[in-house]
Structures are given as C-alpha cells and as structure tokens.
N, C-alpha and C positions, 0 to 999 in steps of 0.2 A: 699802573702798580693794582696787582690783584688784591683784594680785599682780606681774602683766605691767607695768603702769603705775609700780608702785613701782619695781620693778628697774630700768626702762628709765632713771627719772628719776635714780636712785642712781648707773648706770653713767655718765650722761650728765654728772653733776658729779664723779664720779671721773676723769675723763678730760679735764676742764677745765684749761687751761693759763693762769693767772693772769698769768704774763709775757710773753704773745704777744698781740699787738693790732694795729689799723691805726688810722691817722688820716686821716680824710676832710676833703680842704681844698676848702669851697665846692663839695661835690657835693649837687645840689640834686633832680637828677630822682628821682622816686619809685621807677622801675622799677630805676635804679642802685643807690639805697639798698638796696630790698628783696634785690637780688640778692647785694650785698656783704654782708648779715645773714646770709642762708642760707648762704654760703660759711663765713662765720666761725663761726656755730653747728657746721656740719658738722667744722671742723678744732679744735674744742674752745675756742674763743675766747667769752668770755662778757661782756665790755667792751668797746667800741669809741668812738672819740673824733673827734669833728666839729668841725671850726673854721668856723665861722659868724659873722661878724660881723654879716650884718644881725638885724633883730630876730625873734624867734620861736623855737621850738624845734624842733630837728630832729627828725622824727616818721618812723616806719617803717609803712608801709599795710600793714593787714593781709593784703590780698590778695596783695601783689607780696612780702610778708615770707615767706609762707607760715606765718605765725602765729609766726615768731620773735621778733617783739616781746616775745612773753612770756616770751623766754628771755635775750634780749640786753639788756644795758644800754648807754645812749648818754650820754657825758659830753661835755657841749658846751664849747667853748673860745671866747671872743671874738676871739684872735688867735693869731698861729702861735707867738711866742715863749713865751706863757703856755703853750700847749700842750707845746712843747718843754723848758720848764723844769718843768713837773709831771712828763713823763715821765724827763727826766734825773735828777731829784731821787728818782724811783723805781728808780734804776739800768739804765734801758733804753739800748740803742744804736738808735739812728735811723736807718732805711734809706729813702731817698727815691727811689720809684718814677718814671724818667722818663728823658728823653734827656739826657745832658751830657756834655762832653768826657771827664771824668774817672770816668764810670760804668763799671762791671764788671758782668760776665754775672751774672745774680740767683743762678746756681747756684754760684758762688764764695764766698759769704758764710756764715758760721756763724748758722744760726738756734736754735742750743740756747741761746744766752745770752739774757737778757731782752730782748726785741726789740720794736720798733713799726715797720711799715712804712707809710709816708706815700703818698697817692694822691691827685690832683688830677681836677677835672673833665673830662670828655674834651673840652669846647670849649677851655678857656684852660691845661689843663695845671696843673702847680705853680708857685706862686708865686717868685720869685727867693727871697725870705725863708726858704721851705720846702726850696727845693733847696740854697741855700748853707749853710742852718744843721744840715743832717743832718749823720750822722757820715759816711755815702757814699751816694752815688748807686749804684743798680741799676738794669738795663735787660734787657729780655726782647728776645733776637737775633730779628730780622725777615728773612725771606727772600724778600719779595714787593715790590709798590709802594706798599704802605700805611706811613705813618711812625708809627702807632700802633695800639693796641687798644683796644676799649671799656673803660672802667675796672674792671667788674666781671669782664671775661674777665681781664685782666692781673692783677688781686689775687687770682682763684681761682689762675692758674697759680703765681705766688710764694707762696701760701700752701700749696699742695700740697707743694711744695718744702720748705718750713718742715716740714709734718706728716711728710714722708717723712723728714727728718733727725731730729726729735724722736722719732718711732716706732723709727728706729733705735738712738737712744740711751736707749731704755726710757722715756721720758718720759711714755708715757699707762699705763704698769703701774702706777702708784702714785698715789695721790691725792694732788693738789700744791695744793688749796685750803686755806686756814686752815680749822680745826677749826670755828671760830665762824661762819665764813662759809658751810662747807657746810651747817651744821644749819640756819643762818636760810633758806638758799635752798632746802634740801629741804623744810622746812616751808612755805614760800610757795607752791613750785610743786605741792605735793601738797594743801595746804589754803589757795587762796587767799582765799577769803570770810571763812575764822576768821582768816586772818594780817591782813585787811582791818580787821575788827571789831577784833582787837588793837590796832592801830595807833592807831585812832580812840579808843580807850579808854584808850591808853596803858598796856595788859597786856603782861606778858612771853608769849610763845607757849608752849601747854601742849607737854607734854613727848612724845613720837612713841616706840611699840615699834619693834622689829626689823622689824615689816611697814608702818612708815609710818601706824601707826593712834593717832590721839590716845588717850593713857592718862589722864593727869593734869596739873594746871597745876603751876608751879614752886612754888606755895605747898603743894601736895598735896591741893587740891580734885579731886574727880573729875571727869570730863568731862561730866557730867549738865548743869550749866548752860550748857554751848555746846551742845545739842542743836539748838536754834532756828537756829542759825546754820552748823551743820555740814554 
C-alpha cells in the first residue's frame, strides 16, 4: 500500500460533505453525467441522485466520468416526488436551478445547511413538479443572448459557490462522515478486491492499521488467509 495513495484517499474522505448533493432529473447524456460526477467529486460530494422513470440504471461512463464512478454513488428514484420526500426526510433544503418568476440569484442562498440542488436536462429543463416542489428556485444571471447554460456548466458554477461558503464556514476542516461510513469506504477504496470477496462470502472487513494495511480480521485471524485475494 503506497503512503501517498492512502493519504490521498483518507484526505478525500475527510472532506466529504454528506449533506450536500445534486438531483439530476432526466439527465441522460453520458457526457453530461460524467461532467456532473467529476464536479461533484471535486467539491466533496460522494452521493448524487438521479430521477429516471425509464427502465434501466443510470450509469457513469468510465471515460467521461474520469474514473469517478468508483468514488461516487448514484441513487436512482423513479419519480420526483419520491426523491423529494427522501431528501426532505433527511432534513435537506431543495434548491431547483432554472428560470422562474420567483427565482433568486444563486449566490443569495445559504448552502451551509443540508442542501440538494436539482438540475434538469439541457433540452427540457426541469419539470413543473421539480420546480414547484422545491423550497426555492435559483438562477445564474446571464449577460448575453443565450437563455441557459449547459447543465454541467451551470451545476459547476452553483456547486463552487456552495463549496466557497462551506470553506469559509470551516466545513472541510473536520471529518463529517459517520465513523462507520468512513471506515467502510476507506476499506473499499483501498482494497476493492478484498472488499468484494468479503461481500460475496458475507464476511466482515478485516481491520486496517494506521497506514491502511490489512492487519487482521474482526475475529482476530491474521491476514494470511486473505493473501490470495489481497
């Protein structure tokens, strides 16, 4: 296990923002999905949501997502109302990004509270359910002839405002992930093959030392029995 890799993974997890996310409503273009995932990872988002009524899972392409499909979890919802209920039950404020009569400048809202930002497809924008069901609509001022930005560009602009506010509030300085979630992700990212083996055989993950190396299993067995898959 390289020290640099362990430190980079641990530092990334220590900056994850479990109460900041996006909701993609009917965003299907692989290029946009990949760009959105890369931006989310860059600002510390580990889980994103997709509203996709059509059959089939929403998948991030390896090339367009720059490998972030390994670090980003995509939760799929069949309907906007289902996604909104789940997020509100988690205590999130829902901001819909789009053009609306009551929309406010995206810089005027507080992103340090639990927040999700809802974005729609470039072709159709947000549905009425998504816009009307949000707590607030936000928009990016435009100075030219175009009426909208590419969905990945618009999302990036808003997310970096959220990151700016959270940085100023010190929200990247202390680990915010639940301890159990942190250690689970740390193991899965450091030792994906061993993690897969443990899941297939319903085994607990082995213990790691402070360098991210496998030391022993939860039951106290040395790691010798895992050499073939480590």
